[in-house]
Structures are given as C-alpha cells and as structure tokens.
Steps between C-alpha positions, in 0.01 A plus 500: 500500500409249765159593648605373842782752539290805595307293753821363649647850516189635673497217752871543568459875551206442733698247701795739522276781627347265758841383622643851528185619679521211744866577563419866569226409748723245674789741532280791605346296779834364624762773453320821407410706198843645416678165508229336290523773236878469480483121475229513235694753293814285522299198389355688203843634398648150517212362293532777240876441480451127447246563225727758334797262504285213376352710220850567367567129459423351158443163661237648732325670209510182292325300771164387353335500841515881535 
C-alpha cells in the first residue's frame, strides 16, 4: 500500500469539509438558512451519486492514482 494514500485522503476530506462549510456560510449570509440547507443537500447528493457511479466503473477502480 502506498503510504501517501491515507494522507492524500485525509487532506482531500479536509478540503471538502472546508469547501462545503464555506458554501454554507456564503449561502446562509446571502439567501437564508433554508435555501442554504437545500443547496448543500443537493450538492452532497450530486457528489454521492458521482462517487457511486464512478465506483461502479472498472476503469475508475483500476486508476493507480486513487
């Protein structure tokens, strides 16, 4: 196992949390709490769907960079 993978995964997860948090704050300040929650949930559902579709692909799984 490549020792850099867990570090890369942790950094990617941290960056994702930061980006989603920033998006929530931006939307909350501009359009309100309800709209920001709906937008954030839609973003998370779209991201989960993309990961689920990508995980089904053999080519995606065979990628040595994951």
